[in-house]
Z-matrix of the N, CA and C atoms (Angstrom, degrees):
N
C 1 1.454
C 2 1.521 1 109.17
N 3 1.308 2 116.96 1 134.70
C 4 1.454 3 121.28 2 179.92
C 5 1.516 4 110.80 3 -88.33
N 6 1.317 5 115.20 4 141.75
C 7 1.457 6 120.87 5 176.08
C 8 1.518 7 108.32 6 -94.36
N 9 1.324 8 118.48 7 150.94
C 10 1.450 9 121.19 8 -178.86
C 11 1.513 10 113.11 9 -119.53
N 12 1.325 11 116.53 10 159.85
C 13 1.455 12 124.18 11 174.51
C 14 1.508 13 103.73 12 -128.05
N 15 1.337 14 117.78 13 95.50
C 16 1.448 15 119.98 14 -171.73
C 17 1.517 16 108.02 15 66.76
N 18 1.327 17 116.74 16 -124.66
C 19 1.463 18 120.15 17 178.30
C 20 1.530 19 111.99 18 -94.61
N 21 1.328 20 117.24 19 2.90
C 22 1.461 21 121.37 20 179.59
C 23 1.524 22 108.85 21 -84.47
N 24 1.310 23 117.08 22 134.25
C 25 1.463 24 121.51 23 179.02
C 26 1.523 25 108.70 24 -112.04
N 27 1.305 26 115.87 25 128.85
C 28 1.451 27 121.44 26 178.69
C 29 1.521 28 110.33 27 -77.99
N 30 1.327 29 116.64 28 152.62
C 31 1.452 30 121.90 29 174.93
C 32 1.516 31 111.38 30 -77.28
N 33 1.315 32 116.91 31 -23.93
C 34 1.448 33 122.11 32 -178.69
C 35 1.531 34 107.81 33 -125.74
N 36 1.319 35 117.55 34 156.87
C 37 1.458 36 118.31 35 174.27
C 38 1.531 37 109.85 36 -61.64
N 39 1.318 38 115.86 37 128.64
C 40 1.455 39 120.66 38 179.83
C 41 1.524 40 106.55 39 -162.70
N 42 1.314 41 117.29 40 141.85
C 43 1.453 42 117.57 41 176.59
C 44 1.525 43 109.91 42 -97.15
N 45 1.343 44 115.41 43 169.22
C 46 1.461 45 120.56 44 -176.90
C 47 1.518 46 111.78 45 -57.43
N 48 1.313 47 116.82 46 -42.72
C 49 1.459 48 120.86 47 -176.84
C 50 1.532 49 111.50 48 -64.06
N 51 1.319 50 117.32 49 -43.06
C 52 1.466 51 120.62 50 179.26
C 53 1.523 52 110.29 51 -64.90
N 54 1.315 53 117.31 52 -42.46
C 55 1.461 54 121.35 53 178.58
C 56 1.529 55 110.00 54 -63.37
N 57 1.316 56 116.40 55 -46.86
C 58 1.465 57 121.46 56 179.26
C 59 1.527 58 110.65 57 -57.36
N 60 1.312 59 116.85 58 -47.78
C 61 1.461 60 121.12 59 -179.93
C 62 1.524 61 111.40 60 -60.47
N 63 1.335 62 116.63 61 -42.65
C 64 1.470 63 120.28 62 179.24
C 65 1.525 64 111.07 63 -63.92
N 66 1.326 65 116.55 64 -44.44
C 67 1.465 66 120.90 65 -178.27
C 68 1.525 67 110.55 66 -60.92
N 69 1.328 68 117.25 67 -47.94
C 70 1.460 69 119.34 68 -179.03
C 71 1.532 70 111.27 69 -67.74
N 72 1.318 71 117.63 70 -36.26
C 73 1.466 72 121.13 71 177.69
C 74 1.533 73 110.89 72 -63.50
N 75 1.312 74 116.96 73 -44.68
C 76 1.466 75 121.78 74 178.61
C 77 1.530 76 109.95 75 -64.02
N 78 1.315 77 116.97 76 -43.68
C 79 1.468 78 121.34 77 -178.93
C 80 1.526 79 110.87 78 -61.12
N 81 1.322 80 117.09 79 -37.81
C 82 1.475 81 120.35 80 178.64
C 83 1.533 82 112.06 81 -65.75
N 84 1.322 83 118.33 82 -17.95
C 85 1.461 84 122.08 83 -179.76
C 86 1.531 85 113.86 84 -86.58
N 87 1.325 86 117.98 85 -10.89
C 88 1.470 87 120.64 86 -179.29
C 89 1.526 88 107.68 87 -68.24
N 90 1.326 89 117.58 88 118.83
C 91 1.468 90 119.22 89 -176.76
C 92 1.532 91 112.30 90 -76.08
N 93 1.329 92 115.38 91 156.85
C 94 1.463 93 119.86 92 172.33
C 95 1.521 94 107.84 93 -57.14
N 96 1.318 95 115.65 94 141.87
C 97 1.462 96 120.33 95 -179.74
C 98 1.513 97 113.77 96 88.80
N 99 1.336 98 116.73 97 1.72
C 100 1.466 99 121.76 98 177.99
C 101 1.520 100 109.41 99 -134.90
N 102 1.331 101 115.59 100 157.09
C 103 1.464 102 122.28 101 173.82
C 104 1.520 103 108.57 102 -127.89
N 105 1.309 104 115.87 103 160.40
C 106 1.464 105 122.54 104 172.03
C 107 1.520 106 106.89 105 -124.73
N 108 1.318 107 116.26 106 159.67
C 109 1.463 108 119.92 107 176.49
C 110 1.528 109 109.33 108 -97.07
N 111 1.323 110 115.22 109 160.09
C 112 1.464 111 120.58 110 177.36
C 113 1.528 112 110.06 111 -57.73
N 114 1.332 113 116.17 112 -43.14
C 115 1.459 114 120.53 113 179.99
C 116 1.512 115 112.80 114 -66.62
N 117 1.317 116 117.12 115 -37.89
C 118 1.455 117 121.57 116 178.03
C 119 1.532 118 110.21 117 -61.68
N 120 1.319 119 116.78 118 -44.68
C 121 1.462 120 120.14 119 178.94
C 122 1.525 121 110.34 120 -65.31
N 123 1.325 122 116.94 121 -40.73
C 124 1.469 123 120.43 122 177.51
C 125 1.533 124 110.61 123 -58.97
N 126 1.331 125 116.69 124 -45.34
C 127 1.472 126 120.65 125 178.48
C 128 1.527 127 111.30 126 -61.70
N 129 1.321 128 116.56 127 -46.39
C 130 1.457 129 120.73 128 -179.43
C 131 1.535 130 111.80 129 -64.04
N 132 1.329 131 116.53 130 -28.32
C 133 1.463 132 121.43 131 179.07
C 134 1.528 133 111.74 132 -83.87
N 135 1.342 134 117.12 133 -2.63
C 136 1.456 135 121.01 134 176.52
C 137 1.512 136 115.62 135 93.67
N 138 1.338 137 117.04 136 8.35
C 139 1.464 138 121.48 137 -179.69
C 140 1.525 139 110.19 138 -134.47
N 141 1.334 140 117.06 139 78.05
C 142 1.457 141 120.87 140 -171.33
C 143 1.529 142 116.08 141 -60.35
N 144 1.312 143 118.13 142 -18.20
C 145 1.468 144 120.21 143 179.51
C 146 1.529 145 112.55 144 -97.11
N 147 1.319 146 117.53 145 11.56
C 148 1.464 147 121.63 146 -173.48
C 149 1.531 148 113.54 147 -104.14
N 150 1.334 149 118.22 148 31.20
C 151 1.463 150 120.85 149 -179.44
C 152 1.531 151 111.86 150 -58.85
N 153 1.317 152 117.13 151 -40.20
C 154 1.475 153 119.82 152 179.51
C 155 1.521 154 111.49 153 -65.98
N 156 1.311 155 116.84 154 -36.75
C 157 1.467 156 120.25 155 177.10
C 158 1.528 157 109.79 156 -64.54
N 159 1.325 158 116.91 157 -38.04
C 160 1.470 159 120.65 158 175.89
C 161 1.526 160 109.26 159 -60.95
N 162 1.325 161 116.76 160 -43.63
C 163 1.470 162 120.81 161 177.77
C 164 1.515 163 112.42 162 -58.36
N 165 1.313 164 116.73 163 -42.81
C 166 1.469 165 120.15 164 178.17
C 167 1.524 166 111.21 165 -64.23
N 168 1.326 167 116.66 166 -39.48
C 169 1.465 168 119.89 167 178.35
C 170 1.529 169 111.14 168 -66.61
N 171 1.325 170 117.25 169 -36.58
C 172 1.467 171 119.21 170 177.01
C 173 1.527 172 110.04 171 -64.62
N 174 1.320 173 116.01 172 -39.34
C 175 1.470 174 120.84 173 178.77
C 176 1.526 175 111.13 174 -63.00
N 177 1.319 176 116.65 175 -33.94
C 178 1.463 177 121.90 176 -176.61
C 179 1.529 178 112.88 177 -97.33
N 180 1.308 179 118.32 178 9.58
C 181 1.459 180 124.00 179 -174.97
C 182 1.531 181 111.53 180 -49.40
N 183 1.343 182 117.91 181 113.04
C 184 1.458 183 120.21 182 -178.87
C 185 1.530 184 113.40 183 -87.45
N 186 1.321 185 117.40 184 -0.72
C 187 1.460 186 120.53 185 -169.40
C 188 1.530 187 113.22 186 -128.87
N 189 1.332 188 117.44 187 31.72
C 190 1.462 189 119.32 188 176.78
C 191 1.531 190 107.60 189 -74.08
N 192 1.287 191 120.99 190 142.65
C 193 1.454 192 129.17 191 4.56
C 194 1.536 193 114.27 192 -92.79
N 195 1.335 194 118.59 193 1.75
C 196 1.467 195 119.61 194 178.85
C 197 1.525 196 111.35 195 -60.74
N 198 1.317 197 116.85 196 -33.30
C 199 1.457 198 122.01 197 172.21
C 200 1.524 199 105.52 198 -105.38
N 201 1.342 200 117.86 199 98.08
C 202 1.466 201 122.04 200 -168.62
C 203 1.528 202 113.84 201 -77.73
N 204 1.316 203 116.31 202 75.19
C 205 1.460 204 120.81 203 -178.37
C 206 1.526 205 112.23 204 -62.12
N 207 1.338 206 117.81 205 -20.67
C 208 1.466 207 119.89 206 178.47
C 209 1.527 208 111.97 207 -67.20
N 210 1.339 209 117.66 208 -14.07
C 211 1.468 210 121.61 209 179.11
C 212 1.528 211 112.49 210 -89.92
N 213 1.318 212 117.52 211 10.15
C 214 1.468 213 121.33 212 179.53
C 215 1.527 214 108.29 213 -110.30
N 216 1.336 215 115.57 214 127.23
C 217 1.468 216 122.18 215 -175.00
C 218 1.528 217 109.84 216 -131.61
N 219 1.324 218 115.49 217 173.17
C 220 1.467 219 119.64 218 178.49
C 221 1.527 220 110.72 219 -72.10
N 222 1.313 221 116.12 220 168.46
C 223 1.473 222 121.60 221 -179.10
C 224 1.524 223 112.49 222 -66.46
N 225 1.332 224 117.28 223 -14.50
C 226 1.463 225 121.29 224 177.18
C 227 1.527 226 111.96 225 -98.46
N 228 1.337 227 116.34 226 -2.66
C 229 1.448 228 120.66 227 -178.13
C 230 1.515 229 113.95 228 91.27
N 231 1.329 230 116.69 229 1.08
C 232 1.462 231 120.03 230 178.80
C 233 1.526 232 109.87 231 -73.07
N 234 1.333 233 114.52 232 148.80
C 235 1.454 234 120.38 233 174.45
C 236 1.519 235 106.96 234 -88.75
N 237 1.313 236 116.07 235 107.25
C 238 1.455 237 121.23 236 -176.12
C 239 1.514 238 109.42 237 -112.19
N 240 1.297 239 115.69 238 106.13
C 241 1.448 240 121.07 239 176.77
C 242 1.510 241 113.98 240 70.38
N 243 1.293 242 114.56 241 142.28
C 244 1.458 243 122.04 242 172.49
C 245 1.513 244 105.42 243 -161.71
N 246 1.317 245 116.44 244 115.11
C 247 1.459 246 119.97 245 -174.39
C 248 1.526 247 112.71 246 -86.04
N 249 1.339 248 116.92 247 -3.73
C 250 1.460 249 119.97 248 177.28
C 251 1.518 250 110.95 249 -71.94
N 252 1.328 251 114.94 250 166.14
C 253 1.457 252 120.96 251 -179.81
C 254 1.526 253 110.45 252 -58.35
N 255 1.317 254 116.53 253 131.20
C 256 1.461 255 121.37 254 179.59
C 257 1.514 256 114.49 255 95.28
N 258 1.341 257 117.20 256 -9.40
C 259 1.452 258 121.47 257 176.13
C 260 1.520 259 114.24 258 60.52
N 261 1.326 260 115.28 259 -148.84
C 262 1.464 261 121.74 260 -174.71
C 263 1.531 262 112.03 261 -63.41
N 264 1.325 263 117.74 262 -33.63
C 265 1.471 264 119.67 263 178.12
C 266 1.529 265 110.45 264 -61.30
N 267 1.319 266 116.52 265 -41.49
C 268 1.468 267 120.54 266 178.31
C 269 1.524 268 110.73 267 -67.66
N 270 1.345 269 116.53 268 -38.23
C 271 1.467 270 120.73 269 178.41
C 272 1.530 271 109.67 270 -60.82
N 273 1.323 272 117.24 271 -46.69
C 274 1.463 273 120.89 272 179.54
C 275 1.525 274 110.95 273 -62.23
N 276 1.307 275 117.21 274 -42.69
C 277 1.464 276 121.24 275 179.80
C 278 1.531 277 110.92 276 -60.95
N 279 1.346 278 117.06 277 -42.83
C 280 1.463 279 120.73 278 178.38
C 281 1.529 280 111.13 279 -63.48
N 282 1.329 281 116.30 280 -43.40
C 283 1.465 282 120.50 281 -178.91
C 284 1.525 283 111.43 282 -65.05
N 285 1.321 284 117.28 283 -41.67
C 286 1.466 285 120.63 284 177.97
C 287 1.530 286 109.58 285 -62.05
N 288 1.327 287 116.61 286 -42.75
C 289 1.467 288 121.11 287 179.09
C 290 1.529 289 111.38 288 -60.72
N 291 1.355 290 116.69 289 -30.78
C 292 1.460 291 121.97 290 179.51
C 293 1.533 292 112.59 291 -85.60
N 294 1.335 293 117.36 292 -2.03
C 295 1.459 294 120.50 293 176.64
C 296 1.514 295 115.82 294 97.50
N 297 1.318 296 117.94 295 11.39
C 298 1.470 297 121.06 296 178.33
C 299 1.526 298 108.84 297 -70.51
N 300 1.328 299 116.61 298 136.70
C 301 1.465 300 122.92 299 -179.17
C 302 1.528 301 109.17 300 -94.28
N 303 1.324 302 115.37 301 131.99
C 304 1.468 303 122.12 302 179.17
C 305 1.517 304 110.62 303 -115.59
N 306 1.329 305 115.13 304 150.62
C 307 1.461 306 124.35 305 165.04
C 308 1.516 307 104.61 306 -114.07
N 309 1.317 308 117.89 307 97.23
C 310 1.460 309 121.06 308 -174.20
C 311 1.520 310 109.61 309 67.61
N 312 1.315 311 116.08 310 -120.13
C 313 1.463 312 121.46 311 -178.55
C 314 1.528 313 112.76 312 -97.03
N 315 1.328 314 117.02 313 3.12
C 316 1.462 315 121.79 314 -174.03
C 317 1.524 316 110.95 315 -113.25
N 318 1.336 317 116.93 316 136.58
C 319 1.459 318 121.56 317 176.12
C 320 1.525 319 108.81 318 -66.53
N 321 1.320 320 116.80 319 135.39
C 322 1.462 321 121.36 320 175.20
C 323 1.533 322 107.23 321 -80.15
N 324 1.321 323 115.72 322 95.20
C 325 1.473 324 121.07 323 -176.24
C 326 1.525 325 112.19 324 -66.86
N 327 1.321 326 118.15 325 -23.53
C 328 1.469 327 119.11 326 178.84
C 329 1.531 328 111.41 327 -66.34
N 330 1.329 329 116.29 328 -21.41
C 331 1.461 330 121.75 329 179.60
C 332 1.527 331 111.51 330 -106.96
N 333 1.317 332 116.91 331 -42.44
C 334 1.467 333 120.80 332 -168.11
C 335 1.522 334 116.21 333 -100.75
N 336 1.331 335 118.07 334 -3.40
C 337 1.465 336 119.29 335 -178.79
C 338 1.524 337 111.47 336 -71.89
N 339 1.319 338 116.09 337 132.58
C 340 1.462 339 123.50 338 175.71
C 341 1.519 340 108.12 339 -67.02
N 342 1.299 341 117.79 340 124.50
C 343 1.462 342 122.44 341 -178.55
C 344 1.524 343 109.20 342 -92.75
N 345 1.290 344 115.73 343 88.66
C 346 1.462 345 120.91 344 178.51
C 347 1.492 346 109.24 345 -139.20
């Protein structure tokens, strides 16, 4: 039987708490100077179709900056949402300070994507 997170269905049995713990643990591993995508984190957490659930968890991150949710971007490199003070402008400023390469408003994933 598959467990769900809202309308997201996991490929393997997993409860919300286990998924949440995995997502935050993976996010804490993203090094400075790199970003991960919502889908990449979902795959690494064992639920490849749960990118939106990852986004919701980043929005609700109770442990920033130890869990660096600002290092998570869309699959196209766009900065989508940031609930921290200053919004997306602050997210971009933090990423630039950490060495992330941008093409305009989009992260250059060919350079800055975390290879995991």
